[in-house]
N, CA, C and O atoms as a CHARMM CRD file, in Angstrom:
* protein
*
  352
    1    1 MET  N     26.31300 -38.47500 -26.37200 PROA 1      0.00000
    2    1 MET  CA    26.71600 -38.07200 -27.68200 PROA 1      0.00000
    3    1 MET  C     28.95400 -38.01300 -27.35800 PROA 1      0.00000
    4    1 MET  O     29.40800 -37.59600 -26.29300 PROA 1      0.00000
    5    2 LEU  N     29.72800 -38.43500 -28.33400 PROA 2      0.00000
    6    2 LEU  CA    31.35100 -38.57800 -27.40000 PROA 2      0.00000
    7    2 LEU  C     31.97400 -37.05900 -28.15500 PROA 2      0.00000
    8    2 LEU  O     32.03300 -37.11500 -29.38400 PROA 2      0.00000
    9    3 ASN  N     32.27800 -36.18300 -27.72400 PROA 3      0.00000
   10    3 ASN  CA    33.02000 -35.09500 -28.13300 PROA 3      0.00000
   11    3 ASN  C     34.30300 -35.47500 -28.03300 PROA 3      0.00000
   12    3 ASN  O     34.82200 -36.56800 -27.80800 PROA 3      0.00000
   13    4 LYS  N     34.90600 -33.97500 -28.31900 PROA 4      0.00000
   14    4 LYS  CA    36.59400 -33.86600 -28.82100 PROA 4      0.00000
   15    4 LYS  C     37.06100 -34.47200 -27.17200 PROA 4      0.00000
   16    4 LYS  O     37.78200 -35.46600 -27.08900 PROA 4      0.00000
   17    5 LYS  N     36.73300 -33.99800 -26.35400 PROA 5      0.00000
   18    5 LYS  CA    37.44400 -34.66200 -25.02700 PROA 5      0.00000
   19    5 LYS  C     37.57700 -35.39600 -25.09700 PROA 5      0.00000
   20    5 LYS  O     38.66700 -35.85800 -25.43500 PROA 5      0.00000
   21    6 ASP  N     35.98300 -36.44400 -24.67400 PROA 6      0.00000
   22    6 ASP  CA    36.01500 -38.08900 -24.29300 PROA 6      0.00000
   23    6 ASP  C     36.73700 -38.55900 -25.72900 PROA 6      0.00000
   24    6 ASP  O     37.39000 -39.60200 -25.74600 PROA 6      0.00000
   25    7 LEU  N     36.65700 -38.11400 -26.38400 PROA 7      0.00000
   26    7 LEU  CA    37.81100 -39.09200 -27.34500 PROA 7      0.00000
   27    7 LEU  C     39.14600 -38.57900 -27.29600 PROA 7      0.00000
   28    7 LEU  O     39.89000 -38.77700 -28.25500 PROA 7      0.00000
   29    8 ILE  N     39.54100 -37.93700 -26.28300 PROA 8      0.00000
   30    8 ILE  CA    41.06100 -37.49000 -26.25200 PROA 8      0.00000
   31    8 ILE  C     41.45700 -38.40800 -24.96100 PROA 8      0.00000
   32    8 ILE  O     42.53900 -38.98900 -24.88300 PROA 8      0.00000
   33    9 ASN  N     40.39100 -38.46900 -23.90500 PROA 9      0.00000
   34    9 ASN  CA    40.12700 -39.49200 -22.97000 PROA 9      0.00000
   35    9 ASN  C     40.42800 -40.73000 -23.11800 PROA 9      0.00000
   36    9 ASN  O     41.09800 -41.33100 -22.27800 PROA 9      0.00000
   37   10 ILE  N     39.87400 -41.40200 -24.45000 PROA 10     0.00000
   38   10 ILE  CA    39.74900 -42.64200 -25.01100 PROA 10     0.00000
   39   10 ILE  C     41.51300 -43.00100 -25.54500 PROA 10     0.00000
   40   10 ILE  O     42.32700 -43.72300 -24.96900 PROA 10     0.00000
   41   11 ILE  N     41.58300 -42.68200 -26.05700 PROA 11     0.00000
   42   11 ILE  CA    42.73800 -42.56400 -27.01700 PROA 11     0.00000
   43   11 ILE  C     43.90300 -42.10400 -25.85300 PROA 11     0.00000
   44   11 ILE  O     44.39000 -43.12700 -25.37000 PROA 11     0.00000
   45   12 ALA  N     44.36300 -41.13900 -25.39200 PROA 12     0.00000
   46   12 ALA  CA    45.50500 -41.14500 -23.67900 PROA 12     0.00000
   47   12 ALA  C     45.36300 -42.47200 -23.21600 PROA 12     0.00000
   48   12 ALA  O     46.41800 -43.07800 -23.02800 PROA 12     0.00000
   49   13 ASP  N     43.83800 -43.32500 -22.88900 PROA 13     0.00000
   50   13 ASP  CA    43.93800 -43.97300 -22.18200 PROA 13     0.00000
   51   13 ASP  C     44.22600 -45.25600 -22.95800 PROA 13     0.00000
   52   13 ASP  O     44.20700 -46.27500 -22.26700 PROA 13     0.00000
   53   14 GLN  N     44.48500 -45.40700 -24.23800 PROA 14     0.00000
   54   14 GLN  CA    44.32100 -46.68300 -24.98100 PROA 14     0.00000
   55   14 GLN  C     46.08100 -46.88200 -25.47200 PROA 14     0.00000
   56   14 GLN  O     46.69300 -47.95000 -25.46800 PROA 14     0.00000
   57   15 GLN  N     46.67200 -45.42200 -25.90200 PROA 15     0.00000
   58   15 GLN  CA    47.72500 -45.62500 -26.07100 PROA 15     0.00000
   59   15 GLN  C     48.78300 -45.38500 -25.34800 PROA 15     0.00000
   60   15 GLN  O     49.90900 -45.58300 -25.80300 PROA 15     0.00000
   61   16 GLY  N     48.50400 -44.77600 -23.71400 PROA 16     0.00000
   62   16 GLY  CA    49.45400 -44.68700 -22.73600 PROA 16     0.00000
   63   16 GLY  C     49.83900 -43.43400 -22.89900 PROA 16     0.00000
   64   16 GLY  O     51.04000 -43.33300 -22.64900 PROA 16     0.00000
   65   17 VAL  N     49.40100 -42.53800 -23.17500 PROA 17     0.00000
   66   17 VAL  CA    50.04800 -41.28600 -23.77000 PROA 17     0.00000
   67   17 VAL  C     48.90800 -40.11200 -22.91100 PROA 17     0.00000
   68   17 VAL  O     47.72800 -40.38300 -22.68900 PROA 17     0.00000
   69   18 THR  N     49.74800 -38.48700 -22.42600 PROA 18     0.00000
   70   18 THR  CA    48.94200 -37.70700 -22.16100 PROA 18     0.00000
   71   18 THR  C     47.86400 -37.37300 -22.63900 PROA 18     0.00000
   72   18 THR  O     47.60300 -37.71700 -23.79200 PROA 18     0.00000
   73   19 LYS  N     47.02800 -36.67900 -21.95000 PROA 19     0.00000
   74   19 LYS  CA    45.74400 -36.04300 -22.63600 PROA 19     0.00000
   75   19 LYS  C     46.45600 -35.15200 -23.97600 PROA 19     0.00000
   76   19 LYS  O     46.37800 -35.36200 -25.18600 PROA 19     0.00000
   77   20 LYS  N     47.12300 -34.15000 -23.25100 PROA 20     0.00000
   78   20 LYS  CA    47.41700 -33.09100 -24.09800 PROA 20     0.00000
   79   20 LYS  C     48.28400 -33.96100 -25.45900 PROA 20     0.00000
   80   20 LYS  O     48.03800 -33.62600 -26.61700 PROA 20     0.00000
   81   21 GLU  N     49.32800 -35.11900 -25.14900 PROA 21     0.00000
   82   21 GLU  CA    49.55400 -35.30000 -26.35100 PROA 21     0.00000
   83   21 GLU  C     48.10300 -36.29600 -27.55000 PROA 21     0.00000
   84   21 GLU  O     47.87600 -36.27100 -28.76000 PROA 21     0.00000
   85   22 ALA  N     47.60700 -36.87100 -26.63500 PROA 22     0.00000
   86   22 ALA  CA    46.15900 -37.47200 -27.29500 PROA 22     0.00000
   87   22 ALA  C     45.79500 -36.05300 -27.69200 PROA 22     0.00000
   88   22 ALA  O     46.81900 -35.63600 -28.23400 PROA 22     0.00000
   89   23 GLY  N     45.05000 -35.26300 -27.71000 PROA 23     0.00000
   90   23 GLY  CA    44.40400 -34.05400 -28.00400 PROA 23     0.00000
   91   23 GLY  C     45.70100 -33.98100 -29.51600 PROA 23     0.00000
   92   23 GLY  O     45.27900 -34.16600 -30.65800 PROA 23     0.00000
   93   24 HSD  N     47.03400 -33.73100 -29.28600 PROA 24     0.00000
   94   24 HSD  CA    47.63700 -33.59000 -30.50300 PROA 24     0.00000
   95   24 HSD  C     47.07200 -34.46700 -31.99200 PROA 24     0.00000
   96   24 HSD  O     46.77900 -34.11800 -33.13600 PROA 24     0.00000
   97   25 ILE  N     47.11700 -35.77700 -31.23800 PROA 25     0.00000
   98   25 ILE  CA    47.20500 -37.20800 -32.19000 PROA 25     0.00000
   99   25 ILE  C     46.00000 -36.62000 -32.84300 PROA 25     0.00000
  100   25 ILE  O     46.15800 -36.39000 -34.04200 PROA 25     0.00000
  101   26 ILE  N     44.49400 -36.23400 -32.19600 PROA 26     0.00000
  102   26 ILE  CA    43.12500 -35.75100 -32.78300 PROA 26     0.00000
  103   26 ILE  C     43.09200 -34.14000 -33.65900 PROA 26     0.00000
  104   26 ILE  O     42.25600 -33.73400 -34.46600 PROA 26     0.00000
  105   27 ASP  N     44.52500 -33.36200 -33.05700 PROA 27     0.00000
  106   27 ASP  CA    44.45300 -32.12100 -34.15900 PROA 27     0.00000
  107   27 ASP  C     45.16100 -32.85600 -35.28600 PROA 27     0.00000
  108   27 ASP  O     44.60400 -33.14400 -36.34600 PROA 27     0.00000
  109   28 ALA  N     46.10800 -33.07000 -35.06300 PROA 28     0.00000
  110   28 ALA  CA    47.16800 -33.59100 -36.48700 PROA 28     0.00000
  111   28 ALA  C     45.83800 -34.55400 -37.38100 PROA 28     0.00000
  112   28 ALA  O     45.52900 -34.09700 -38.48100 PROA 28     0.00000
  113   29 PHE  N     45.36500 -35.37300 -37.07700 PROA 29     0.00000
  114   29 PHE  CA    44.17200 -36.37700 -38.15100 PROA 29     0.00000
  115   29 PHE  C     43.78200 -35.25200 -38.49100 PROA 29     0.00000
  116   29 PHE  O     44.53100 -34.59000 -39.21000 PROA 29     0.00000
  117   30 THR  N     42.46300 -34.68700 -38.06800 PROA 30     0.00000
  118   30 THR  CA    41.53800 -33.64100 -38.54900 PROA 30     0.00000
  119   30 THR  C     42.33800 -33.06900 -39.29700 PROA 30     0.00000
  120   30 THR  O     42.44700 -33.47000 -40.45600 PROA 30     0.00000
  121   31 SER  N     43.22700 -31.81400 -38.75900 PROA 31     0.00000
  122   31 SER  CA    43.62800 -31.07000 -39.95500 PROA 31     0.00000
  123   31 SER  C     44.67600 -31.97300 -40.79600 PROA 31     0.00000
  124   31 SER  O     45.71700 -31.32100 -40.87400 PROA 31     0.00000
  125   32 GLY  N     44.78400 -32.98600 -41.33400 PROA 32     0.00000
  126   32 GLY  CA    45.38700 -34.07900 -42.28500 PROA 32     0.00000
  127   32 GLY  C     43.79700 -33.72100 -43.02800 PROA 32     0.00000
  128   32 GLY  O     43.63300 -32.94100 -43.96600 PROA 32     0.00000
  129   33 VAL  N     42.98800 -34.31600 -42.50400 PROA 33     0.00000
  130   33 VAL  CA    42.12700 -34.76600 -44.03000 PROA 33     0.00000
  131   33 VAL  C     41.33300 -33.38200 -44.30300 PROA 33     0.00000
  132   33 VAL  O     40.98200 -33.11300 -45.45200 PROA 33     0.00000
  133   34 LYS  N     41.02500 -32.40200 -43.09100 PROA 34     0.00000
  134   34 LYS  CA    40.82000 -31.40100 -43.73400 PROA 34     0.00000
  135   34 LYS  C     41.91000 -30.86500 -45.37200 PROA 34     0.00000
  136   34 LYS  O     41.65900 -30.46500 -46.50900 PROA 34     0.00000
  137   35 LYS  N     42.84200 -31.10700 -44.75300 PROA 35     0.00000
  138   35 LYS  CA    44.17600 -30.34400 -45.80100 PROA 35     0.00000
  139   35 LYS  C     44.46600 -31.25600 -47.59100 PROA 35     0.00000
  140   35 LYS  O     44.98600 -30.88200 -48.64300 PROA 35     0.00000
  141   36 VAL  N     43.74400 -32.67200 -47.09500 PROA 36     0.00000
  142   36 VAL  CA    43.59300 -33.22300 -48.19500 PROA 36     0.00000
  143   36 VAL  C     42.31900 -33.25800 -48.82600 PROA 36     0.00000
  144   36 VAL  O     42.16700 -33.83600 -49.90100 PROA 36     0.00000
  145   37 MET  N     40.89500 -32.36500 -47.91000 PROA 37     0.00000
  146   37 MET  CA    39.18400 -32.54300 -48.79200 PROA 37     0.00000
  147   37 MET  C     39.51100 -30.74300 -49.33400 PROA 37     0.00000
  148   37 MET  O     39.21300 -30.32300 -50.45300 PROA 37     0.00000
  149   38 LYS  N     39.97900 -30.15000 -48.55600 PROA 38     0.00000
  150   38 LYS  CA    40.99200 -28.87700 -49.39700 PROA 38     0.00000
  151   38 LYS  C     40.86300 -29.01800 -50.58300 PROA 38     0.00000
  152   38 LYS  O     40.00400 -28.55000 -51.33000 PROA 38     0.00000
  153   39 ASP  N     41.78900 -29.72800 -50.81500 PROA 39     0.00000
  154   39 ASP  CA    42.47200 -29.91400 -52.05400 PROA 39     0.00000
  155   39 ASP  C     41.55700 -30.75900 -53.25600 PROA 39     0.00000
  156   39 ASP  O     41.82400 -31.00800 -54.43200 PROA 39     0.00000
  157   40 ASN  N     40.33300 -31.08500 -52.39300 PROA 40     0.00000
  158   40 ASN  CA    39.47600 -31.89800 -53.65900 PROA 40     0.00000
  159   40 ASN  C     40.28800 -33.68900 -53.67300 PROA 40     0.00000
  160   40 ASN  O     39.97600 -34.59400 -54.44700 PROA 40     0.00000
  161   41 GLN  N     40.85000 -33.72200 -53.09100 PROA 41     0.00000
  162   41 GLN  CA    41.20400 -35.24500 -53.01900 PROA 41     0.00000
  163   41 GLN  C     40.32900 -36.32500 -52.15100 PROA 41     0.00000
  164   41 GLN  O     39.21200 -35.95600 -51.79000 PROA 41     0.00000
  165   42 SER  N     40.62400 -37.19100 -51.91800 PROA 42     0.00000
  166   42 SER  CA    39.75400 -38.43700 -51.03200 PROA 42     0.00000
  167   42 SER  C     40.87900 -39.65400 -50.15900 PROA 42     0.00000
  168   42 SER  O     41.67200 -40.54100 -50.47100 PROA 42     0.00000
  169   43 VAL  N     40.30400 -38.97800 -48.85100 PROA 43     0.00000
  170   43 VAL  CA    41.11900 -40.10100 -48.11500 PROA 43     0.00000
  171   43 VAL  C     40.16500 -41.89100 -47.51200 PROA 43     0.00000
  172   43 VAL  O     39.38500 -41.61700 -46.60000 PROA 43     0.00000
  173   44 ASN  N     40.15400 -42.71200 -47.69800 PROA 44     0.00000
  174   44 ASN  CA    39.81600 -43.77400 -47.54900 PROA 44     0.00000
  175   44 ASN  C     40.82000 -44.76800 -46.27700 PROA 44     0.00000
  176   44 ASN  O     42.04200 -44.85800 -46.16300 PROA 44     0.00000
  177   45 LEU  N     39.96800 -45.25500 -45.65200 PROA 45     0.00000
  178   45 LEU  CA    40.60400 -45.59400 -44.26500 PROA 45     0.00000
  179   45 LEU  C     39.76900 -46.73900 -43.53000 PROA 45     0.00000
  180   45 LEU  O     38.89900 -46.77900 -42.65900 PROA 45     0.00000
  181   46 VAL  N     40.82300 -48.10200 -44.71200 PROA 46     0.00000
  182   46 VAL  CA    40.28900 -48.95700 -44.31800 PROA 46     0.00000
  183   46 VAL  C     39.79900 -49.92400 -42.79700 PROA 46     0.00000
  184   46 VAL  O     40.44900 -50.15500 -41.77700 PROA 46     0.00000
  185   47 GLY  N     38.11800 -50.40400 -43.27200 PROA 47     0.00000
  186   47 GLY  CA    38.12700 -50.53800 -41.67300 PROA 47     0.00000
  187   47 GLY  C     37.34400 -49.61600 -40.67300 PROA 47     0.00000
  188   47 GLY  O     36.81100 -49.83600 -39.58500 PROA 47     0.00000
  189   48 PHE  N     37.46800 -48.57300 -41.40600 PROA 48     0.00000
  190   48 PHE  CA    36.81200 -46.95500 -39.90000 PROA 48     0.00000
  191   48 PHE  C     36.10700 -46.18900 -41.00800 PROA 48     0.00000
  192   48 PHE  O     35.04400 -45.75500 -40.56400 PROA 48     0.00000
  193   49 GLY  N     36.32000 -45.80700 -42.47200 PROA 49     0.00000
  194   49 GLY  CA    35.71200 -44.97300 -43.44700 PROA 49     0.00000
  195   49 GLY  C     36.53400 -44.11500 -44.75700 PROA 49     0.00000
  196   49 GLY  O     37.69800 -43.98400 -45.13400 PROA 49     0.00000
  197   50 LYS  N     35.43400 -43.72600 -45.10000 PROA 50     0.00000
  198   50 LYS  CA    35.67700 -42.99400 -46.34100 PROA 50     0.00000
  199   50 LYS  C     35.66300 -41.51300 -46.62800 PROA 50     0.00000
  200   50 LYS  O     34.46700 -41.22100 -46.66600 PROA 50     0.00000
  201   51 PHE  N     36.35000 -40.47400 -46.83900 PROA 51     0.00000
  202   51 PHE  CA    35.93400 -39.14100 -46.54300 PROA 51     0.00000
  203   51 PHE  C     36.63400 -39.04900 -48.11900 PROA 51     0.00000
  204   51 PHE  O     37.82600 -39.35400 -48.13600 PROA 51     0.00000
  205   52 GLU  N     35.82300 -38.53200 -49.88700 PROA 52     0.00000
  206   52 GLU  CA    35.75700 -38.03000 -50.35700 PROA 52     0.00000
  207   52 GLU  C     35.38300 -36.32500 -51.18300 PROA 52     0.00000
  208   52 GLU  O     34.65000 -35.41800 -50.78700 PROA 52     0.00000
  209   53 SER  N     36.01900 -36.40400 -52.11300 PROA 53     0.00000
  210   53 SER  CA    35.37600 -35.16300 -52.59400 PROA 53     0.00000
  211   53 SER  C     34.59800 -35.62400 -53.92000 PROA 53     0.00000
  212   53 SER  O     34.91700 -36.64900 -54.52400 PROA 53     0.00000
  213   54 VAL  N     33.72500 -34.92300 -54.25600 PROA 54     0.00000
  214   54 VAL  CA    33.00700 -35.21800 -55.70600 PROA 54     0.00000
  215   54 VAL  C     32.78400 -33.88700 -56.47100 PROA 54     0.00000
  216   54 VAL  O     32.43300 -32.85900 -55.89200 PROA 54     0.00000
  217   55 TYR  N     32.98100 -33.95600 -57.64600 PROA 55     0.00000
  218   55 TYR  CA    32.67000 -32.83300 -58.62200 PROA 55     0.00000
  219   55 TYR  C     31.62800 -33.14300 -59.08800 PROA 55     0.00000
  220   55 TYR  O     31.40400 -34.17400 -59.72300 PROA 55     0.00000
  221   56 LYS  N     31.03600 -32.47200 -58.88200 PROA 56     0.00000
  222   56 LYS  CA    29.60600 -31.74900 -59.66000 PROA 56     0.00000
  223   56 LYS  C     29.30000 -31.57400 -60.57100 PROA 56     0.00000
  224   56 LYS  O     28.89500 -30.42900 -60.36900 PROA 56     0.00000
  225   57 GLU  N     29.02400 -31.81800 -62.01600 PROA 57     0.00000
  226   57 GLU  CA    28.80000 -30.27300 -62.77400 PROA 57     0.00000
  227   57 GLU  C     28.15700 -29.34300 -62.77700 PROA 57     0.00000
  228   57 GLU  O     27.44300 -29.12300 -61.79800 PROA 57     0.00000
  229   58 GLU  N     28.17100 -28.43400 -63.90300 PROA 58     0.00000
  230   58 GLU  CA    26.99200 -27.12600 -63.39200 PROA 58     0.00000
  231   58 GLU  C     25.71000 -27.69500 -63.59600 PROA 58     0.00000
  232   58 GLU  O     25.63800 -28.70000 -64.30400 PROA 58     0.00000
  233   59 ARG  N     24.62700 -27.18700 -63.06100 PROA 59     0.00000
  234   59 ARG  CA    22.57900 -28.09900 -63.16800 PROA 59     0.00000
  235   59 ARG  C     21.82300 -26.62200 -63.21900 PROA 59     0.00000
  236   59 ARG  O     22.14500 -25.46500 -62.94800 PROA 59     0.00000
  237   60 THR  N     20.59200 -27.32800 -63.73500 PROA 60     0.00000
  238   60 THR  CA    20.31900 -25.88900 -63.27600 PROA 60     0.00000
  239   60 THR  C     18.74300 -27.20100 -62.16300 PROA 60     0.00000
  240   60 THR  O     18.47100 -28.38400 -61.96400 PROA 60     0.00000
  241   61 GLN  N     18.28700 -25.88400 -61.85100 PROA 61     0.00000
  242   61 GLN  CA    17.52200 -26.68800 -60.16700 PROA 61     0.00000
  243   61 GLN  C     16.20300 -25.72800 -60.06700 PROA 61     0.00000
  244   61 GLN  O     16.18800 -24.54000 -59.74400 PROA 61     0.00000
  245   62 VAL  N     15.49900 -26.25900 -60.29800 PROA 62     0.00000
  246   62 VAL  CA    13.92600 -25.36300 -60.17400 PROA 62     0.00000
  247   62 VAL  C     13.70200 -25.06800 -58.35100 PROA 62     0.00000
  248   62 VAL  O     13.89000 -26.03500 -57.61200 PROA 62     0.00000
  249   63 LEU  N     13.39100 -24.01200 -57.86700 PROA 63     0.00000
  250   63 LEU  CA    13.37100 -23.86500 -56.88800 PROA 63     0.00000
  251   63 LEU  C     11.77900 -24.16300 -56.75800 PROA 63     0.00000
  252   63 LEU  O     10.98700 -23.52800 -57.45400 PROA 63     0.00000
  253   64 GLY  N     11.39600 -25.02800 -55.95700 PROA 64     0.00000
  254   64 GLY  CA    10.21400 -25.17100 -55.08100 PROA 64     0.00000
  255   64 GLY  C      9.13600 -24.72900 -54.82100 PROA 64     0.00000
  256   64 GLY  O      8.07200 -25.19500 -55.22700 PROA 64     0.00000
  257   65 PHE  N      9.30300 -23.57400 -53.96100 PROA 65     0.00000
  258   65 PHE  CA     8.47500 -22.32200 -53.38900 PROA 65     0.00000
  259   65 PHE  C      8.30000 -21.13000 -54.33800 PROA 65     0.00000
  260   65 PHE  O      7.35100 -20.34700 -54.28100 PROA 65     0.00000
  261   66 SER  N      9.26100 -21.07400 -55.17600 PROA 66     0.00000
  262   66 SER  CA     8.83700 -20.08700 -56.36200 PROA 66     0.00000
  263   66 SER  C      8.70400 -20.12400 -57.67900 PROA 66     0.00000
  264   66 SER  O      8.05400 -19.34400 -58.37500 PROA 66     0.00000
  265   67 GLY  N      9.64800 -21.51200 -58.18300 PROA 67     0.00000
  266   67 GLY  CA     9.09500 -21.86100 -60.00000 PROA 67     0.00000
  267   67 GLY  C      9.98600 -21.06300 -60.32100 PROA 67     0.00000
  268   67 GLY  O      9.98300 -20.53600 -61.43400 PROA 67     0.00000
  269   68 GLU  N     10.60900 -20.90000 -59.71300 PROA 68     0.00000
  270   68 GLU  CA    12.03400 -20.17300 -60.37400 PROA 68     0.00000
  271   68 GLU  C     13.42200 -21.08700 -61.07900 PROA 68     0.00000
  272   68 GLU  O     14.19500 -21.41400 -60.17800 PROA 68     0.00000
  273   69 THR  N     13.71400 -21.38200 -61.95400 PROA 69     0.00000
  274   69 THR  CA    14.77300 -21.67100 -62.40600 PROA 69     0.00000
  275   69 THR  C     15.91200 -20.78600 -62.60400 PROA 69     0.00000
  276   69 THR  O     16.15800 -19.72200 -63.17200 PROA 69     0.00000
  277   70 VAL  N     16.71700 -21.97800 -61.65000 PROA 70     0.00000
  278   70 VAL  CA    18.34700 -20.90200 -61.28400 PROA 70     0.00000
  279   70 VAL  C     19.27100 -22.20700 -61.39800 PROA 70     0.00000
  280   70 VAL  O     18.90200 -23.36500 -61.20300 PROA 70     0.00000
  281   71 THR  N     21.24600 -21.53300 -61.95100 PROA 71     0.00000
  282   71 THR  CA    22.38000 -21.93200 -61.88700 PROA 71     0.00000
  283   71 THR  C     22.52100 -22.67400 -61.04800 PROA 71     0.00000
  284   71 THR  O     21.69500 -22.29200 -60.22000 PROA 71     0.00000
  285   72 VAL  N     23.13000 -23.72000 -60.54900 PROA 72     0.00000
  286   72 VAL  CA    23.66900 -24.51000 -59.92500 PROA 72     0.00000
  287   72 VAL  C     25.15500 -24.52000 -60.06500 PROA 72     0.00000
  288   72 VAL  O     25.51200 -25.62700 -60.46700 PROA 72     0.00000
  289   73 PRO  N     26.22700 -23.64300 -59.87200 PROA 73     0.00000
  290   73 PRO  CA    27.29900 -23.93500 -60.20200 PROA 73     0.00000
  291   73 PRO  C     27.75700 -24.74000 -60.31200 PROA 73     0.00000
  292   73 PRO  O     27.01800 -25.49500 -59.68000 PROA 73     0.00000
  293   74 ALA  N     29.51200 -26.07000 -61.12400 PROA 74     0.00000
  294   74 ALA  CA    30.17600 -27.01900 -60.82800 PROA 74     0.00000
  295   74 ALA  C     30.64800 -26.19100 -59.57200 PROA 74     0.00000
  296   74 ALA  O     30.71100 -24.97100 -59.41800 PROA 74     0.00000
  297   75 HSD  N     31.01100 -27.39600 -58.58700 PROA 75     0.00000
  298   75 HSD  CA    31.46200 -27.49000 -57.45600 PROA 75     0.00000
  299   75 HSD  C     31.72800 -29.06300 -56.98200 PROA 75     0.00000
  300   75 HSD  O     31.11400 -30.10700 -57.20500 PROA 75     0.00000
  301   76 TYR  N     32.63000 -28.82600 -56.41400 PROA 76     0.00000
  302   76 TYR  CA    33.40700 -30.06500 -55.26900 PROA 76     0.00000
  303   76 TYR  C     31.86100 -30.91700 -54.22600 PROA 76     0.00000
  304   76 TYR  O     31.43600 -29.95900 -53.58000 PROA 76     0.00000
  305   77 ALA  N     31.42600 -31.52900 -54.04400 PROA 77     0.00000
  306   77 ALA  CA    31.11300 -31.37500 -53.07700 PROA 77     0.00000
  307   77 ALA  C     31.71900 -32.70500 -51.68500 PROA 77     0.00000
  308   77 ALA  O     32.52600 -33.50700 -52.15400 PROA 77     0.00000
  309   78 HSD  N     31.49000 -32.85200 -50.65600 PROA 78     0.00000
  310   78 HSD  CA    32.56500 -33.32900 -49.89600 PROA 78     0.00000
  311   78 HSD  C     31.16400 -34.50900 -49.33200 PROA 78     0.00000
  312   78 HSD  O     29.96000 -34.32600 -49.15700 PROA 78     0.00000
  313   79 LYS  N     32.00400 -35.63900 -49.19500 PROA 79     0.00000
  314   79 LYS  CA    31.06200 -36.38600 -48.09700 PROA 79     0.00000
  315   79 LYS  C     32.26700 -37.62600 -47.35500 PROA 79     0.00000
  316   79 LYS  O     33.42800 -37.94300 -47.61100 PROA 79     0.00000
  317   80 ALA  N     31.24100 -38.05400 -46.34400 PROA 80     0.00000
  318   80 ALA  CA    31.70800 -39.24100 -45.61100 PROA 80     0.00000
  319   80 ALA  C     31.07800 -40.64200 -45.61800 PROA 80     0.00000
  320   80 ALA  O     29.88900 -40.94200 -45.71900 PROA 80     0.00000
  321   81 LYS  N     31.81900 -41.17900 -45.52900 PROA 81     0.00000
  322   81 LYS  CA    31.19600 -42.93900 -45.15200 PROA 81     0.00000
  323   81 LYS  C     31.12400 -43.30700 -44.20200 PROA 81     0.00000
  324   81 LYS  O     31.84000 -42.50700 -43.60000 PROA 81     0.00000
  325   82 LEU  N     30.76000 -44.01400 -43.45800 PROA 82     0.00000
  326   82 LEU  CA    31.45100 -45.65100 -42.45700 PROA 82     0.00000
  327   82 LEU  C     31.87800 -46.52700 -42.81100 PROA 82     0.00000
  328   82 LEU  O     31.78000 -45.91900 -43.87600 PROA 82     0.00000
  329   83 SER  N     32.34500 -47.52800 -43.07300 PROA 83     0.00000
  330   83 SER  CA    33.07400 -48.51100 -43.08400 PROA 83     0.00000
  331   83 SER  C     31.83300 -49.53100 -42.24500 PROA 83     0.00000
  332   83 SER  O     31.56700 -49.41400 -41.04900 PROA 83     0.00000
  333   84 ALA  N     30.97200 -50.84500 -43.49400 PROA 84     0.00000
  334   84 ALA  CA    30.14700 -51.20200 -42.91000 PROA 84     0.00000
  335   84 ALA  C     31.59200 -52.16200 -41.92100 PROA 84     0.00000
  336   84 ALA  O     31.11500 -53.28700 -42.07300 PROA 84     0.00000
  337   85 ASN  N     32.12000 -52.26400 -41.59000 PROA 85     0.00000
  338   85 ASN  CA    32.67100 -52.91900 -40.68200 PROA 85     0.00000
  339   85 ASN  C     32.97500 -52.67800 -39.23000 PROA 85     0.00000
  340   85 ASN  O     33.61300 -53.46100 -38.52700 PROA 85     0.00000
  341   86 ILE  N     32.22200 -50.97400 -38.64400 PROA 86     0.00000
  342   86 ILE  CA    32.46200 -50.16900 -37.50500 PROA 86     0.00000
  343   86 ILE  C     31.56300 -50.72200 -37.16700 PROA 86     0.00000
  344   86 ILE  O     31.86000 -51.25100 -36.09600 PROA 86     0.00000
  345   87 ALA  N     30.21300 -51.02900 -37.52600 PROA 87     0.00000
  346   87 ALA  CA    28.85600 -51.44700 -36.37100 PROA 87     0.00000
  347   87 ALA  C     29.33800 -52.74300 -35.81200 PROA 87     0.00000
  348   87 ALA  O     28.93400 -53.17100 -34.73100 PROA 87     0.00000
  349   88 LYS  N     30.27200 -53.41100 -36.61700 PROA 88     0.00000
  350   88 LYS  CA    30.46900 -55.06800 -35.45600 PROA 88     0.00000
  351   88 LYS  C     31.25400 -55.23600 -34.86100 PROA 88     0.00000
  352   88 LYS  O     31.30800 -56.26200 -34.18400 PROA 88     0.00000
């Protein structure tokens, strides 16, 4: 599994920048996506993936272990889907 440090090394090598600069690039990307998702918007990076916020209406749900019915409040759910081109 690749971690942040490994990704920083890859970007530094590919772009010819220092590891510190590559770290700033990764941090800027992740904070940008987080900000957009926090505002319940979506980010679509063609050829990479889509990060989206989907609004879910209020609903009732039966708890399987007790049979109790609970109300799940309306909320935004966040999803990430990789592009089909990423594996090619």
